[in-house]
N, C-alpha and C positions, 0 to 999 in steps of 0.2 A: 431333528436337536442330537446335543452334543450326548456323549459314549462317560458316563465317570471316569473315572481309571481305577480304583477302586469300591467296590460295593459297601453299601452296609454292614449287609449282612455278610459280606467277607471277611469287614475290619471285627465286627462283634463275635464270630466264630474265630476267628484267629486272636481276640483277646481269650475270648473266654478257656481253649485250647492251652493259653502257653499260661493261663491261672492255672491248668490242670495239671500242665508238665512241669509245670514247678513245684506244686504240692504233690504230684508223684515223681518226682526224683528227690522231693526233701522225706516224704516216707520212707522211701528203700531206700537212700541213705541211712534213714535212722534204723531200718532195723537190720543193715549190714552191721553197721556201729552195736547193735547190742547184738548181735551172732558173736563179731570181733570182740566184744569183752566177754561175753559167758562162756566164752572158748578159752579166753586168756583167764577167767576162773579157774577153768578146771582145769590148765595147767599147772597154776601154781597150786590148787589143792595137788595133785600129783603130786609136783614137785616136796609138798610138805611129809603128800605118804612117804617120800621113798626115803625122806627121814630116819624111817623109822624101819626099811630094807637094810639097811651098811652103815648106821651110826654107831654101833656095837663092835665088831670087827674093826672099823678103822680108827674108832677111839682107842681101841686094844693093839693097832700095830704101833699106832703114835707114841703112845702108854711104852711102849716092848723096843722104843727109836727101830720099829721097822720100816722102813721107808721105801723100801719096793714094796714092799704089801701095799703102803698105801698110794703108792703111782699106781701099781694096778688094779686097783676097785677106783683110781679114777678111770684108766682107761676103759674100765670095766661100765662105769656108767656113760662114758662118751657114746657107749653103744646104743644106748637107749632111744629114741625117735625122738624121745622133745626135750634132751642134754642137749646144747648147743658147746657148753663149755661148765669146767668143773676147777676151783680153787678150795687147796688144801693148806691151810698155814698152821705153823705151831702153836704154842702159848705162848710166843716171843714174835709171834708176827712172820717173821720167816715163813715164803712159802714153798711148801716141799711138793706142789703140784698144781703145774694149771697150765690145762688143757683148752683149746680149740679157743671159743671167741670169749675171751673176760675182760674184764676193764679192772682199774686201779681199783683196787680197796681200802678205806680209809681206814687211819692207824688207832684208828676208839676200841676195843672191846668190846664183841659181841657175848653179851649176855641170855638172850634171846632169841629165839627165830624173828627175822625180817627180813621185808618184801620190798625189794626196791629196783628202777626203772634208771636206766643205764644209755647212753649215748649208741646210738646206731642199730635202732629200734632192739635191743634187747632187755632184757631183765633176769634178775637173779635174788633167789633165799638165800640166806643166809643164817646158820643156827648154831651152836658152838656142840666141844665134843665134851662133854663131861665125863670121867670116870670115877667107878664108885669101889671102895676098896677097905673093904674091915667097917664098913659100915661109916666111913670118911667121904667125899666128893674131894673131886680134885679137874678145874680145866685145863685140856691139854691142848687146846686148837680152836678152830672153828672149819666150816664146811661152807663154800659157796656157791649152789648149782645154779647157771643159766639155760635159759630160753630165750624165743624170739620172736619178732611179727612175722615171721616165715613160716616157719610152725604151726602158729593160730590160724594166715593166713591157709596152709595147707588142709584143714582142719575142715576149716568151711568154707572151702572152694564151691563142693558142692552146692550150697546151698545159698550162698552171693548168685551165682548162677542162674538157680529157681526164681530166687526173688526177683531176679531184672528180668526173664523169661514171663515169668508175671507178670511183672508191668506190663512190659511193652505188648503183654498179647490184650491185658484190658484195656492200655493206651488205641489201640488199633480199635478195637470192639469200639471203645467211646466217641473217636473220632468218624465214625461213619456211621453209627446212630444221629451224631450233633451234625453232617453232615447233609443226611438224610432229613431232618426233620426243621434244617434250616431253610434246607428245599422249599419245603411245604408249606413250612409255615410263614417263613419270612421272605426267600431271594425270588419267587414263583410271584407269591402276591404283589410284590416291589413291581417287579418288572409288568408287572397289566395292571397297576396303578400309575406307573411312570407313561403305559403307550395310551391309555386312557384320556392322562391331562393330556399327552402334545397338540392330541385330537381339538384342546379347546377351540370354539365357533364362537368368535364374540357377538358375531351377530345376529347366531344363533343359540342362546348359553340355555335354553330350555335343553337341546339335543345334548347339551357336553355335560351330562351329570354322568357320576362314575357307576359301574355294575360290578362292583368282583362277587369271584367268587368263592366267598369266601363263609362261611360255618360259624363258625366260631365268632363268641362275642368279645370280641375284642381288642386293642386300640388302631390296628389294619379300617375294621369294621366300625370304628367311632372317626375315624380318619374320614372316613366314606362319607359316613350319616352329614356330619361337619359342612363337606367342601359340599356338598348337593345340597343345603342348607344357606350356604353361602352366596351358592349359584344363583336360588330363590330371594339371598336378598339382593342381587346384584340385578336381576331383573324387577322387582322391586323399584331399587332405587331410579331405576332407566325410567319409568315409566312417571315414578316422581318427578326426574328431573326435567325430561319432555311437559310436566303439566305444568313446573314452576317455571319454566322459560315462556309458557301460553300466559303465563298469570300476572308476571310481568313485564311482558309486550303490553298487556292489556291495560296494565298500573300506568304504565310510560305514558298511554294515548289516553288517559281517562287524567291524567296530571298535566298533558299540554292542553287539551281541551278544558279544566276548569283555570289554567293560567290563563290563555284567550279571551275566558271569558270575567276575569277579574281585573284583567287589564282595561279591557269593554266597559263594564258597569264605573271605573275608576273614571277614565276618559270622561264619561257622561254627565258622572257627577262633579268635576270638574269643570265643562261647560256649564251645566246648569248654574254650577256658582259662580263662573264670571258673569252670564247672563242676568242676577239676581243684582248681582255688585253695581252693572252697570243702570241697573233699571232704580238701584237708591238712588243712584247722581243723581240721577235725572228728578227723580223725583221731589230731590234737595232740592235742588235747581228750582225747580216746577213752583216749590215748597217759598221757595224767596221771593221771587215775581209775584205771586198772591200776596205776601206781606207789603212787600211797595205799593200793590195796586189801593190794600186796605187801608195805607195811610193818605192815599192819595183822594180817594173817594167819601171823604169823614164830612164829605157837607152835604150826603142826604143820609140822614138817620138810618132812616127806613134799608136805603140797599146797600150803607152795610153792613148791617145786622143781618140782611139776605144775605150776602154774599159772606158775613163773619158764618152765617149755620151753612153755606154751602162751603167753605174751605175745610169746621172743625169735620164736618163728612170725610170729605179729602181727606185732612190731617190723621182719624179712628180708620180710614184702608190705607195709608202709610207704615201705619203705629203696628198693623196686623201685620202688611208684608217686610216690615224688620222684619217682627217673630216671626215671619216664618222662614225668614232670611238669616236668622238666628240658629233658628229648631236647623234649617239644610247645613249648615255649616257645621253646629254641633255633628251631626250624621257623617257629612265631609271629613270632616277631624276622628272619626270613628272607622270609617270607609279605610282615611289613609294611613291611618295607622293598622292596621287588618292588611293593608296592600303590602304593608314594610311588611311586617310580617308575616306574608305570603313569597317574599322576594326572599328573604333570609334562608325560610322553611323551602324551600324550591332549592336552592344553592346546597343546604344540608344533605338535601334529600339524591339530589345527583351525585353525590360523593361516594354515598354505600352504592348506587344502583349502580354507576360507574366502574367499579372493584367488582362489581357480581355481577355485569356483562364479561368484565376483563376475563374472573374465574371463569367463566363458562365458555367464554370461545378456549381457554389456553384445556380447557378438561374436554374442547371439541379438536382439538389440534394434538393432545395426548391419544386420544382412540382413535385418531385414526393413522397418530405411527403405529398405535396396538394394531391395526388392523394392517397395513402395511408389511410389520414382523410376520404375524402369521398368512398374508398373500406366500410372503416370499418364503415361506418356511425357515426363519429365523427366531421364534417366540422360541422366550426363554422361559424359566421359575422365575429366575431374578429380575426377567424385563417385566413381569406380570405382576411379579412383588413390586416391582416399583411402580409400573404403574395401579396398583389399589393404594399400596400409601398416598401417592401424589392427587388420586382420587378424593381418595379418603379427607386430606388437608383439602382441598378445591372446595368441596363442598363444605368441609366446617370453614371457608372464609364463605362463601356466598348466603352461607345461610346465616350466620354473625353481621354481613352485609343487611339484608334484605331485613333480620328481623330491626335492627336499627334503624332502616328505614321505616320499615312499620309504625316505632314506637315514635319516632319526630311526628311519620301524620296525625297519627293517634293523640296526641300531644297539642299539635295543632286544631287539630276537630273538635277536640276537646275546647281549648279556647277559645274557635274563632263562631262556634258554635253559642258561646255563652257572652260573648260580645255582642251577637246581636241577636240576643231573649232576653225578653223579662221574667222567666217562670220562673217560679221560688224554689227553692230545692234544699235538704241537707247538706252542707260543706262540709268539708275534714280540712279545714282553714290553714294549713302547715302542708298539708300534700298540694293543696291545689294551688299553693302559692309555690310550690317549686313547679308545678306542671308551666303557670304563666312565666318563671325564670328559664323554664327551659327553653320555654316560645322563643324565647325574646335572648337567646345565646347566640343565636346568627351576630345580634350586632356587636357583642360582646367578641368575638371570639377574636379578630386583629388585634385586642388590647388587650391590657396586661390588669384591669380592672376584676376588683373583687364584689361578691355579696356574699353575706352571712347574714343570715335565719338563725334567732332565736324563738321556737313556737312550741305549744305544749304539743305533744302527740293525741292526745283527747279533745282537740277543743272542737266540736262541731256546733256550728252557727248554721239557721234556715234561713236564706236571701235567695238573692237574683247573683248569681256569680258573675254574669256580666262586669256586672255594677265591681265588684273587687279585681279583674280581670282588666279592666279600662283603667281604674286608679290607679296599679300599680305601673301598670302600663304605663300610663302618664310619667311616674313618680320616677320611675325608675331611665324613662326616655331622656326628662328632661333632664337628671342624674353628668348622664352621659354626653347631651347635647350640649347644656347652656354648664353645668360644674366640671368635665370633665376637658372640656374643648384644646386647652393648654397642661394636659397633667397625664400621665403615660399611667403610672399602676395607684386609678382613683380605690374608695373603700364607701361601697355603701352596709349601713348595717338594720337590718330591721329584725326588732325587736316585739314580740306579739304575749297580753297577758289577758288575763281574764278580773277584773273588778264586780264585783257580786253578782249583777247579771250583764255588765258589758265588755267591750273588747273595746282590750288601749292598745292602740299600734305607735309605737312610734320609730319614723323614719328618720336615719343622718344619714349624709353623706362628705364625706375631707372635701368635696371641689371652692372652687373660689365666692361663692357665699353673693350674699347681696347684700346693695345700699340699703340704710331706712328707705330713703324716696321707691326705691322698685316695691321696697316687701310690702308698704303700706298699699302698692298696688295691685300687689301680687293676682290673689284672683280676679282681676277683672276681667272683663270678655276683652279680646282683641289689644290687652297687653301683650306686648313682649320683648326681649331686647337683641334678637336677631331678627329682625325686620329687615326685609330684601334677601334674606338667607334664610328660604324657606318655614320660615316661623309663622304661627297660625294669630299664633295668642290665644288661642282656647282653651290649651290643655288646662289648667289648673280652673280655668273656668265652671269646664266639665266637672274635676272632679271634684270642689265648691259643690256646684249640683247634687253632684251623686251622693256624698255623703251626707248633706243634710236635706236630700229630699228620699231618695231613693233607699238610703239606710238608717234617718231619720237620727241622723247622728250628729258632730258637731267635729272642725277642721279648723286648725291653727296652725301658722309657720312662723321660726323665729330662725335669725341667720346674721354674724357679722360675715361680714367683706375680709375675705380671706380664710373663715374658718366655715368654712360646710354650708350645707342648707337644715334644717328638722321639721319635722312638719308631725301633732300630734293629733291624731283623730280618737274619736272616741264613738260606738253606736252602740246599741240595744242587741244583745244577741239572741233573742225574742221580735221580730220585727212588729 
């Protein structure tokens, strides 16, 4: 496992100590500044105190014009430790004495004591010299005493060294405490955590759980618990993935078997229908021959009567056969519709199943890659994080497509069972029509046609749902095959309302419509405009029988060439 250049604990310790060093530096500088200001205030107070000591003698010397004495007093002041310079001026501002470090004074008259800061780190206290004589006061000059920052630092030197030494000792002690605490509470547990995570075994995740020697209930303890829970989830996920793969394989096998059975059933029905049609043609030819023989044998009345009774019986049997053939043709039409539905659903189910198989194969390949990295001792936290992220995305994709396939199969199962069942039950009309439309979605997938449904949400009827499914299937497929055969973006509008105790369905499309002649024969059996192109002519006839017989309702159609086809269906809610 790769070594980190700078550990997390070292970074955290560096930041904490940096903040502490900065705070300590700020506090120490503040204390030194405070000591400096206090010492400066004391020196300024001492300068003000010196005024009371020599101002009387200096004032008299200047009043008596004894400048040598004034200079002598200035030299005596220079001997004081706190004095860096002395300036003495007469009442006209002329300098009598200018000793030491001084600065030029402004020409303003000094009438009261004032403290000023000057360049070069010096500061001075200026005050006037007032001489009293016979109750009268007279200003004879002024004096400025200078001191400097060097004198202040000389006084606080010991205190500054004490503050700096105290800060260094406290900082060193705190660094020792921090180093020890970080090593025990963060560095050692993190190294142990890193070591155990680097020993992760993909084949045996249950043996890769973390076992840290942590007594406190802290974030590292919580990380250990969360990591162990993640290992448990990974174990469960592997089991579920294995189970899902087995279920998917079994579902594919059952779907293949069902497709084979349906194809065989459709083939049987088609062969039976062809045989029945041949028998009908043969019986028709025999009936014509019999009629001719009846005309030729009119000489013998008794013979004709006997022959007529015989032929009548044969005709009755033929009509029964025709009726049976018609019923078989209707059943064949239903099975053919169901076969087309199966083919479309099978194609749509194969798409999400194919995506699911691809996702499972990708996940298997990523697991092999992770195993190879682990065997080569090149497995890193980044590789593991990438694997977990890709595994999560792959499982989401797998589950989403499996759910999509499940919904398609469930919708197909409901519609297919209803089309072959005559049992009545309560049906939410809006939801059921949407299921029928969803089962027909494969037929519209490669087109731009749209279906709009306007139906109340709480409209529930008790009927055989297979009748509704067959009616709407035939109407929609007729629009697709006949109405939209030369149209790219057709529109079907279905509006369902309740009038008293009846349900009213208005179905409209904007296809090419029907001529008046074809509209009159629209519900006749075996009538189709697609003769020879796969049309049987039974779709609308089945619709008519289902509405009038199964639903006890009525149906009518209206159309104009080029303006689409319209159906109006009405049947009672309570059958």
